[in-house]
C-alpha positions as CSV (number, residue, x, y, z in Angstrom):
1,M,-1.6,-4.4,-7.1
2,S,-1.9,-6.4,-10.3
3,K,-3.8,-9.5,-11.1
4,K,-2.2,-12.5,-12.8
5,R,-3.7,-13.3,-16.2
6,P,-3.0,-16.3,-18.3
7,V,-1.1,-15.5,-21.6
8,G,-2.1,-17.4,-24.7
9,V,-4.1,-20.6,-23.9
10,L,-7.3,-20.0,-21.8
11,Y,-8.3,-23.7,-21.5
12,S,-6.5,-27.0,-22.1
13,T,-7.7,-30.6,-21.8
14,N,-4.0,-31.8,-21.1
15,P,-3.9,-32.5,-17.3
16,D,-0.1,-31.6,-17.3
17,F,-0.5,-28.2,-19.0
18,E,0.9,-25.3,-16.9
19,Y,-0.4,-21.9,-17.6
20,Q,2.0,-19.1,-18.3
21,Y,1.3,-15.8,-16.5
22,D,2.2,-12.4,-17.5
23,E,3.6,-10.7,-14.5
24,E,4.8,-7.1,-14.0
25,P,7.8,-6.9,-11.9
26,E,7.4,-5.0,-8.6
27,A,9.2,-1.7,-8.2
28,A,12.1,-1.8,-5.9
29,T,11.5,-0.1,-2.6
30,L,13.0,3.4,-2.3
31,E,14.9,4.6,0.7
32,P,12.6,6.4,3.1
33,S,14.3,9.6,2.6
34,Q,13.6,9.4,-1.2
35,Q,9.8,8.6,-0.7
36,R,7.4,11.4,-1.1
37,L,4.4,10.3,0.9
38,R,1.2,12.4,1.1
39,V,-1.1,12.0,4.2
40,S,-4.7,13.2,4.0
41,V,-8.0,12.7,5.9
42,E,-10.9,11.4,3.8
43,R,-14.5,10.6,4.5
44,H,-15.7,10.2,0.9
45,H,-16.6,6.6,-0.1
46,R,-16.0,5.3,3.4
47,G,-19.5,5.0,4.7
48,G,-19.2,8.3,6.7
49,K,-16.2,7.1,8.5
50,T,-13.1,9.2,8.8
51,A,-9.8,7.5,7.6
52,T,-6.2,8.8,7.3
53,V,-4.8,7.8,3.9
54,V,-1.0,7.7,3.1
55,R,-0.4,7.8,-0.7
56,G,2.8,7.9,-2.8
57,F,4.6,4.7,-1.5
58,V,7.0,3.3,-4.1
59,G,8.0,-0.3,-3.3
60,T,7.0,-3.9,-2.9
61,T,3.7,-5.0,-1.4
62,D,5.5,-6.6,1.5
63,D,7.2,-3.3,2.4
64,L,3.9,-1.4,2.1
65,E,2.2,-3.9,4.4
66,A,5.2,-3.7,6.9
67,L,4.8,0.2,7.0
68,A,1.0,-0.2,7.5
69,R,1.6,-2.6,10.3
70,Q,3.9,-0.3,12.1
71,L,1.7,2.8,11.7
72,K,-1.5,0.7,12.8
73,S,0.3,-0.7,15.9
74,K,1.8,2.8,16.9
75,C,-1.7,4.6,16.5
76,G,-3.5,1.6,18.1
77,V,-6.1,1.4,15.4
78,G,-7.0,-0.9,12.4
79,G,-6.5,-0.2,8.8
80,S,-5.3,-1.8,5.6
81,A,-2.7,-1.6,2.9
82,K,-3.4,-2.1,-0.8
83,D,-3.0,-0.5,-4.2
84,G,0.1,1.6,-3.1
85,E,-1.8,3.3,-0.2
86,V,-2.2,2.7,3.7
87,V,-5.5,3.5,5.1
88,I,-5.6,4.1,9.0
89,Q,-9.0,4.3,10.8
90,G,-9.7,7.7,12.2
91,D,-8.5,11.2,11.9
92,L,-4.7,10.7,12.9
93,K,-3.1,13.0,10.4
94,D,-0.7,14.7,12.8
95,K,0.2,11.5,14.5
96,V,0.9,9.6,11.3
97,T,2.9,12.4,10.0
98,T,5.1,12.6,13.1
99,L,5.5,8.7,13.0
100,L,6.7,8.8,9.3
101,K,9.1,11.7,10.1
102,G,10.5,9.5,12.8
103,L,10.9,6.6,10.4
104,G,12.9,8.8,8.1
105,Y,10.2,9.6,5.4
106,S,10.5,13.3,4.2
107,D,7.7,15.8,3.8
108,S,5.9,15.9,0.4
109,K,6.2,19.4,-1.2
């Protein structure tokens, strides 16, 4: 989600110098019942291809990737997980919504 950026010194001739990075702590993953995920189907900015997008995940990138892996394997399609959203290839909104409910995630209202 965030890129590491060096703080203070940008260049040093000292071979033993170690850069300090300003890192933002990742948010702790909420329980599935507390998550409010939104599932939508998009074609905009995707080269004309249809994609199902799951937004609103609050948690670590490892947990987001694990959720994406589960959804992709159950749907039998490809996809990706980045920037707090899961992108599944194809128009699978109903199937993804059913799978998320089965995993304990609640409806967004």
